[in-house]
C-alpha positions as CSV (number, residue, x, y, z in Angstrom):
1,M,2.1,27.6,-4.9
2,N,1.4,30.5,-2.5
3,L,3.5,30.7,-0.1
4,S,2.5,33.7,1.8
5,W,-1.8,31.7,1.9
6,G,0.0,28.4,2.4
7,A,2.1,30.0,5.9
8,F,-0.8,32.5,6.8
9,F,-3.7,30.6,6.4
10,Y,-2.1,27.2,6.9
11,D,0.7,27.2,9.3
12,N,-0.7,29.2,11.8
13,A,-4.4,27.5,11.5
14,A,-3.5,24.8,14.3
15,N,-2.4,27.6,17.3
16,D,-6.2,29.8,16.4
17,N,-8.5,28.0,18.0
18,G,-11.7,28.9,16.4
19,I,-10.6,27.3,12.7
20,Q,-8.9,24.2,15.2
21,A,-9.7,20.3,14.0
22,T,-11.0,18.1,17.1
23,N,-10.3,19.6,20.3
24,D,-8.2,16.5,20.8
25,N,-4.1,16.5,20.7
26,H,-3.9,14.7,17.8
27,K,-4.9,18.0,15.7
28,S,-5.2,17.6,11.9
29,F,-6.5,21.3,9.9
30,P,-10.4,21.3,9.9
31,M,-10.2,21.4,5.3
32,Y,-9.0,18.3,4.9
33,G,-8.5,16.0,7.5
34,S,-5.9,13.5,8.5
35,S,-6.2,9.5,9.3
36,Q,-5.7,10.6,13.7
37,A,-8.8,13.4,12.7
38,L,-12.7,12.1,14.2
39,S,-14.6,10.4,11.3
40,L,-16.5,12.4,9.5
41,T,-20.2,10.0,11.4
42,S,-18.8,11.0,14.4
43,G,-20.0,15.4,14.1
44,N,-19.7,19.0,12.6
45,W,-15.5,18.2,12.5
46,N,-13.0,18.6,10.5
47,R,-15.0,18.9,7.3
48,M,-15.1,20.4,3.6
49,Y,-17.5,19.2,1.3
50,D,-18.4,22.5,0.0
51,V,-16.0,25.5,-0.5
52,I,-15.8,28.7,-2.6
53,F,-13.1,30.2,-3.4
54,Q,-11.3,33.0,-5.4
55,V,-6.9,32.2,-5.5
56,P,-6.0,29.5,-7.9
57,E,-2.3,28.3,-6.3
58,T,-4.7,28.4,-3.2
59,R,-7.1,25.6,-5.7
60,Q,-4.2,23.9,-5.9
61,M,-2.6,23.6,-2.6
62,F,-6.2,22.3,-1.0
63,L,-6.6,19.8,-4.2
64,R,-3.6,18.4,-3.3
65,R,-4.4,17.8,0.6
66,M,-8.1,17.5,0.2
67,R,-9.1,14.5,1.4
68,P,-10.8,11.8,-1.0
69,D,-14.4,12.8,-0.7
70,A,-14.4,16.6,0.0
71,R,-15.4,18.9,-3.0
72,L,-14.6,22.2,-3.3
73,I,-16.5,24.3,-5.8
74,A,-14.3,28.2,-7.5
75,I,-16.4,30.9,-8.7
76,E,-14.4,32.6,-11.1
77,M,-16.9,35.1,-13.2
78,N,-13.7,36.2,-16.6
79,P,-15.5,33.5,-18.1
80,E,-11.2,32.8,-20.4
81,F,-9.8,32.0,-16.7
82,V,-12.6,29.3,-15.9
83,S,-11.8,27.7,-19.2
84,F,-7.7,27.8,-18.2
85,L,-8.4,26.0,-15.0
86,R,-11.1,23.1,-16.5
87,K,-8.9,22.8,-18.6
88,T,-5.7,23.1,-15.7
89,L,-6.9,21.7,-12.3
90,V,-9.0,19.0,-13.6
91,D,-10.2,16.4,-10.7
92,E,-13.3,14.9,-9.7
93,R,-13.4,17.2,-6.6
94,F,-13.5,20.7,-8.3
95,Q,-15.7,22.3,-10.4
96,V,-15.4,25.6,-11.2
97,V,-18.6,28.3,-12.1
98,E,-18.1,31.6,-14.4
99,A,-20.7,33.4,-11.7
100,S,-20.6,36.0,-9.1
101,A,-19.8,35.2,-5.6
102,A,-22.9,37.0,-4.9
103,D,-24.3,33.4,-6.3
104,V,-23.4,30.9,-4.0
105,K,-26.4,29.8,-2.7
106,E,-27.9,28.9,-6.5
107,I,-24.4,28.2,-7.5
108,M,-24.3,25.5,-4.5
109,Q,-28.2,24.0,-4.9
110,K,-27.1,23.2,-8.6
111,F,-23.9,20.7,-6.6
112,G,-26.6,19.5,-4.4
113,H,-25.9,21.6,-0.9
114,A,-27.9,23.1,1.1
115,K,-24.4,23.9,3.0
116,A,-21.4,25.6,2.6
117,D,-19.0,24.6,6.4
118,Y,-15.8,27.0,5.3
119,I,-16.0,29.6,2.2
120,I,-13.1,30.9,1.0
121,S,-12.9,34.8,-0.3
122,G,-10.2,37.1,-1.1
123,I,-11.8,39.4,-3.5
124,P,-11.6,42.9,-2.4
125,L,-15.1,43.1,-1.3
126,G,-13.5,46.7,0.3
127,S,-13.6,47.8,-2.8
128,M,-16.3,46.9,-4.3
129,P,-19.4,49.7,-4.4
130,K,-22.3,48.4,-1.6
131,A,-24.6,47.4,-4.0
132,I,-21.7,44.3,-5.0
133,R,-20.7,43.7,-2.1
134,E,-23.8,44.1,-0.1
135,P,-25.7,40.6,-1.3
136,I,-22.0,39.2,-1.9
137,L,-21.7,39.1,2.8
138,H,-25.6,37.9,3.2
139,N,-26.0,35.8,1.2
140,T,-22.1,33.6,2.1
141,C,-23.9,34.9,5.6
142,E,-26.9,32.2,4.8
143,A,-25.1,30.0,2.9
144,L,-22.2,29.2,5.9
145,A,-23.8,25.4,8.1
146,A,-24.3,26.0,11.2
147,G,-20.2,26.3,12.7
148,G,-18.7,27.1,9.0
149,S,-16.4,29.7,8.6
150,F,-16.7,33.0,5.8
151,L,-12.5,33.1,5.5
152,V,-11.6,36.1,4.1
153,F,-8.2,37.9,3.6
154,Q,-8.3,41.3,2.1
155,F,-4.9,43.9,2.5
156,T,-6.9,47.1,4.0
157,T,-9.4,46.2,6.9
158,R,-12.7,48.4,4.8
159,V,-15.2,45.9,4.7
160,L,-14.4,44.7,8.4
161,P,-17.5,47.2,9.6
162,D,-19.8,45.8,6.8
163,L,-18.3,42.3,8.6
164,T,-19.6,43.0,12.5
165,R,-23.0,44.0,10.6
166,V,-24.0,40.8,8.7
167,F,-22.1,38.0,11.3
168,R,-22.6,37.9,14.7
169,Y,-18.4,36.3,14.4
170,V,-15.4,38.1,13.0
171,K,-11.7,37.1,13.7
172,R,-9.3,39.6,12.5
173,K,-5.5,38.5,12.7
174,F,-2.9,40.6,10.5
175,E,0.3,38.4,8.9
176,P,2.7,41.4,8.5
177,L,5.3,39.2,6.5
178,N,3.0,38.0,3.0
179,I,3.9,40.5,0.8
180,L,1.7,42.7,0.5
181,P,0.7,42.3,4.5
182,A,-2.6,40.9,4.9
183,H,-5.7,40.7,7.3
184,L,-7.3,37.8,7.6
185,F,-11.1,37.8,9.2
186,I,-12.5,34.7,10.3
187,C,-16.9,34.9,10.0
188,Q,-19.8,32.9,11.0
189,P,-23.2,33.2,11.0
190,G,-23.6,31.9,14.8
191,T,-21.4,32.2,18.0
192,A,-18.0,30.7,17.7
């Protein structure tokens, strides 16, 4: 398990009003819920039907904690790694696709999902050429459901101007205890 990501994201999530699961005293993590969390029929809280992210340790962590009705779609460009994931992460809720993150909308449609509640990424957006970064950001923004979030962890703030240009809401957090220290950007297409 990637403990830095676990502490960086999961352990501090209850203190972040931007991504908490419920407004009651039974706070649960918004991506997998608990028996005390709001039901799926009560609104948009506490859902993880569509999630796309790149870090294998994070995928394993979420697969262990995911709700039975949740879906996880991972996008990976390395064909050898895709093959490895298909062999080692066998779970009916998990799909891995060999593609670019820029293809997120088409990939979601292929699996029957119109919009994503969460898209999680650790790809080095700030280090990419603009011609590669721009389609990823714009397509990700368009792929999010109302109230959905793009959660991005980066080791620099280089991508922040692009995030604030594409998303209407961007919140930045910093985790100095991560090795290497990392930034978490919580981005939403609408206002939080």
